[in-house]
Each structure stands twice: as C-alpha cells, then as structure tokens.
Backbone as CSV, one residue per row, in Angstrom:
resi,resn,N_x,N_y,N_z,CA_x,CA_y,CA_z,C_x,C_y,C_z
1,MET,18.452,-4.061,19.363,17.759,-5.307,19.149,18.532,-6.192,18.160
2,VAL,19.059,-5.591,17.105,19.798,-6.357,16.102,21.025,-7.002,16.727
3,ASP,21.778,-6.236,17.508,22.976,-6.768,18.149,22.624,-7.852,19.173
4,GLN,21.557,-7.653,19.929,21.131,-8.652,20.913,20.828,-9.982,20.238
5,HIS,20.121,-9.930,19.129,19.793,-11.158,18.410,21.053,-11.824,17.871
6,PHE,21.973,-11.019,17.382,23.205,-11.585,16.850,23.993,-12.282,17.945
7,ARG,24.166,-11.607,19.068,24.935,-12.182,20.185,24.242,-13.401,20.780
8,GLY,22.927,-13.430,20.694,22.169,-14.536,21.249,22.006,-15.712,20.304
9,GLY,22.602,-15.605,19.106,22.516,-16.696,18.143,21.121,-16.874,17.569
10,ALA,20.412,-15.780,17.408,19.024,-15.837,16.940,18.921,-16.288,15.489
11,ASN,17.761,-16.710,15.147,17.393,-17.114,13.809,17.131,-15.859,12.973
12,TRP,17.625,-15.843,11.716,17.456,-14.687,10.824,15.977,-14.347,10.641
13,PHE,15.154,-15.335,10.395,13.742,-15.085,10.144,13.052,-14.520,11.380
14,MET,13.429,-14.990,12.553,12.869,-14.467,13.794,13.287,-13.011,13.999
15,LEU,14.544,-12.708,13.693,15.023,-11.332,13.804,14.195,-10.414,12.912
16,ILE,14.000,-10.781,11.663,13.237,-9.951,10.726,11.806,-9.786,11.227
17,LYS,11.210,-10.868,11.685,9.844,-10.823,12.206,9.737,-9.860,13.387
18,GLU,10.689,-9.942,14.310,10.644,-9.080,15.494,10.934,-7.622,15.154
19,LEU,11.835,-7.375,14.217,12.095,-5.996,13.794,10.848,-5.394,13.154
20,ARG,10.182,-6.163,12.318,8.960,-5.678,11.661,7.898,-5.323,12.685
21,ALA,7.717,-6.181,13.680,6.694,-5.945,14.696,7.049,-4.751,15.594
22,ALA,8.302,-4.666,15.991,8.725,-3.617,16.922,8.730,-2.229,16.289
23,TYR,9.104,-2.144,15.010,9.278,-0.840,14.370,8.322,-0.589,13.211
24,ASP,7.365,-1.484,12.995,6.398,-1.364,11.900,7.111,-1.164,10.559
25,LEU,8.000,-2.101,10.226,8.817,-2.021,9.019,8.327,-3.004,7.965
26,SER,8.665,-2.706,6.721,8.469,-3.683,5.648,9.568,-4.738,5.783
27,ILE,9.433,-5.816,5.034,10.475,-6.851,5.060,11.799,-6.254,4.597
28,TYR,11.772,-5.484,3.510,12.991,-4.855,2.988,13.633,-3.958,4.046
29,GLU,12.842,-3.127,4.712,13.381,-2.222,5.727,13.976,-2.991,6.908
30,ALA,13.326,-4.068,7.308,13.843,-4.891,8.411,15.157,-5.567,8.005
31,GLU,15.219,-6.075,6.764,16.460,-6.683,6.288,17.576,-5.645,6.215
32,GLU,17.241,-4.459,5.751,18.234,-3.382,5.676,18.760,-3.029,7.064
33,MET,17.856,-2.958,8.044,18.269,-2.659,9.417,19.165,-3.775,9.957
34,ALA,18.763,-5.013,9.755,19.553,-6.148,10.253,20.933,-6.176,9.599
35,LEU,20.986,-5.883,8.305,22.260,-5.954,7.583,23.155,-4.742,7.824
36,SER,22.670,-3.775,8.581,23.541,-2.675,8.984,24.532,-3.138,10.060
37,HIS,24.252,-4.298,10.640,25.122,-4.891,11.661,26.214,-5.708,10.963
38,PRO,27.496,-5.426,11.214,28.572,-6.148,10.520,28.558,-7.662,10.749
39,GLY,28.168,-8.089,11.911,28.117,-9.517,12.200,27.058,-10.227,11.363
40,TRP,25.889,-9.617,11.270,24.840,-10.216,10.439,25.242,-10.199,8.976
41,ARG,25.918,-9.160,8.490,26.393,-9.124,7.095,27.355,-10.276,6.841
42,ARG,28.318,-10.469,7.738,29.270,-11.578,7.592,28.540,-12.912,7.586
43,TRP,27.617,-13.085,8.525,26.857,-14.325,8.637,26.092,-14.596,7.341
44,CYS,25.419,-13.569,6.810,24.648,-13.738,5.565,25.563,-14.059,4.389
45,ASN,26.699,-13.395,4.299,27.633,-13.689,3.212,28.130,-15.135,3.279
46,LEU,28.421,-15.607,4.468,28.843,-17.003,4.620,27.721,-17.960,4.241
47,ARG,26.505,-17.663,4.668,25.360,-18.517,4.351,25.079,-18.543,2.855
48,ILE,25.189,-17.389,2.188,24.959,-17.329,0.744,25.956,-18.232,0.019
49,LYS,27.188,-18.260,0.495,28.219,-19.082,-0.144,28.066,-20.565,0.161
50,SER,27.506,-20.906,1.331,27.515,-22.307,1.753,26.151,-22.994,1.760
51,ASP,25.084,-22.239,1.656,23.753,-22.832,1.773,22.915,-22.507,0.534
52,ARG,22.493,-23.544,-0.151,21.750,-23.375,-1.406,20.468,-22.554,-1.216
53,ALA,19.740,-22.821,-0.137,18.489,-22.093,0.112,18.752,-20.607,0.320
54,CYS,19.793,-20.278,1.063,20.139,-18.868,1.291,20.541,-18.197,-0.018
55,ARG,21.278,-18.916,-0.828,21.674,-18.369,-2.135,20.437,-18.076,-2.991
56,MET,19.458,-18.964,-2.943,18.224,-18.744,-3.703,17.462,-17.529,-3.175
57,TYR,17.397,-17.366,-1.852,16.764,-16.177,-1.277,17.481,-14.914,-1.751
58,ALA,18.802,-14.969,-1.772,19.586,-13.806,-2.212,19.296,-13.481,-3.676
59,TRP,19.233,-14.518,-4.541,18.917,-14.301,-5.962,17.534,-13.679,-6.111
60,ARG,16.573,-14.199,-5.372,15.200,-13.665,-5.452,15.153,-12.215,-5.002
61,HIS,15.874,-11.906,-3.939,15.927,-10.528,-3.450,16.524,-9.615,-4.523
62,LEU,17.613,-10.054,-5.121,18.269,-9.276,-6.167,17.324,-9.047,-7.345
63,GLN,16.645,-10.071,-7.766,15.716,-9.948,-8.888,14.539,-9.044,-8.549
64,ALA,14.036,-9.140,-7.340,12.867,-8.352,-6.936,13.183,-6.867,-6.757
65,HIS,14.410,-6.557,-6.317,14.732,-5.176,-5.961,15.678,-4.473,-6.925
66,GLY,16.259,-5.215,-7.846,17.126,-4.598,-8.854,18.223,-3.742,-8.247
67,THR,18.330,-2.498,-8.694,19.410,-1.617,-8.227,19.272,-1.231,-6.760
68,ALA,18.085,-1.373,-6.193,17.879,-1.067,-4.775,18.170,-2.279,-3.882
69,SER,18.609,-3.374,-4.476,18.846,-4.612,-3.747,19.952,-4.452,-2.707
70,LEU,19.807,-5.183,-1.623,20.840,-5.249,-0.584,21.907,-6.268,-0.963
71,VAL,21.631,-7.041,-2.004,22.546,-8.074,-2.503,23.224,-7.543,-3.757
72,ARG,24.510,-7.752,-3.844,25.284,-7.333,-5.018,25.765,-8.565,-5.763
73,GLN,25.836,-8.431,-7.069,26.308,-9.529,-7.908,27.586,-9.108,-8.611
74,ASP,28.592,-9.974,-8.513,29.853,-9.790,-9.225,30.107,-11.100,-9.961
75,GLY,29.704,-11.137,-11.224,29.785,-12.380,-11.972,28.812,-13.383,-11.362
76,GLU,29.338,-14.517,-10.928,28.504,-15.540,-10.287,28.429,-15.355,-8.776
77,GLN,29.230,-14.457,-8.233,29.275,-14.239,-6.786,28.177,-13.297,-6.328
78,LEU,27.510,-13.658,-5.258,26.531,-12.802,-4.609,27.076,-12.417,-3.233
79,THR,26.957,-11.162,-2.884,27.387,-10.694,-1.572,26.429,-9.642,-1.039
80,ILE,26.439,-9.493,0.242,25.713,-8.416,0.886,26.667,-7.231,0.919
81,GLY,26.277,-6.147,0.329,27.203,-5.026,0.206,26.780,-3.793,0.756
C-alpha cells in the first residue's frame, strides 16, 4: 500500500489516513510504516527543507516523541532518519 501511494503521487495525509484505517495503527505507527519506504523518506526530507509547514510538523513530531522520534536533529537540520 505504501509503495502504491508513492508511485501514484498520493498525498501524505491521505496515505497516513488509509494506513491507519487498513491496519488499525496509531498516527506514529502509520508514519513509521510510511517512512520505511525510501521514496517517502526522500520526499519528506525534501519537504522539510523546502516547506515551512512541513518543517513545523517535523519539529512538533520531534518535540512530542523525543528519543523515539522519526525525525532527527543535527544542529538546525532536521531529517528523517
């Protein structure tokens, strides 16, 4: 499902919503599943660097999840790691 959405140019929020519904996952678990796909990781890293809203979502995720976060911080840089 993750690869199908990636190849089909799906919306990130729609992907997370559909993963949650299909597999009864939390938001964190759905994001973790989606980010296991290298294409989605690359896409998210590019969005974090180029889109202010995505960067804010990444900061919030990092703050909410601390060491369990899917987002890594290196100085001012945020990446999906």
